[in-house]
C-alpha positions, 0 to 999 in steps of 0.5 A: 401381111403384119408376119413380114410387115415385123420383119421390115421393123416398122414398114406400113401399107399404103397405097401404091399409087399417088404423091407422098410429101413430108413423111418417110415414104414406105414403098412396096418395092416388087419384092414385098408385092410378090411376097406378099401376093397383093396387087396395088389397090390391095395395098390401100385396104386393111392389111389381111394375114399372109397365105403360105404359099405367098411366104414360101415362093423363091424369092432373090434380091442383089443390089448393087451400089456404084459410084460415078465410075461404074465400079461397085462399092457396095452390094446386097442380097438376100433370098428366100424359098420357104417362110419369108425372108429371115433375120439375115434379109433385114439390111436388103429389105430395108434398102428397097423398103424406104428411099430416105433408106436407100438414099443413105446407104447410096452415099454413105458408101460412097455411091451416085446410084444403086442398081436392084435385080429382083427375081420371084419364082412360083405363081407371081413369077417376075423380074424386076430390074431397079434402079436408083440414081441421082439425078443432075438437079439434085434429085433422084430417079427410082425406076423400076421395069420388067414383067410380074405374072407376065405383065411388062411393068415400068413405072417409077418415082422422083424424088428430092435428095432428102428422099422426104417428097416422091412423085410416082410416075407410070409408064404402063409397061412402055419402053420408054419413060421420059415423058413421063418422069419430066411430069413427075419430075416437073410436080416435083418441083412445084411443091 
């Protein structure tokens, strides 16, 4: 894990679940999870060496930053199949590693949302669509929806406008998550 974490410049593993308050929030997206070959509970444990087969999984990530009219104003893309991410993949990895970085990139590009698609091959096969959307109240919604290893997933976070505080929600693979998102947003406002 340390090999990949060094490439992401300071990203550190944290617990996959729970709320984070008052610090830079490092989130592991489907790319990092698939590349590292770890499950949620493993993130809370001490970093372990990454097996070569985990670094050799094919991964492709495409990010489109969109304005209010739905026009693409910027894109990021990274892809690897052997040896894990390379230096040219860093902008893409930074974007998805920290909400503050993602929100800043979206706003800097003149966008109001971003759509990301992450496809992972090998034994951790997965296809996740991740959307970063600015909500009417100024908070951000990060929604991840797709499958990993054949299991349906639908989860995300509601974050403050500056990305300093986020509340995680999980719809346990359900198609709709309106109640879960509303509960997370309410919890965020109480802080």
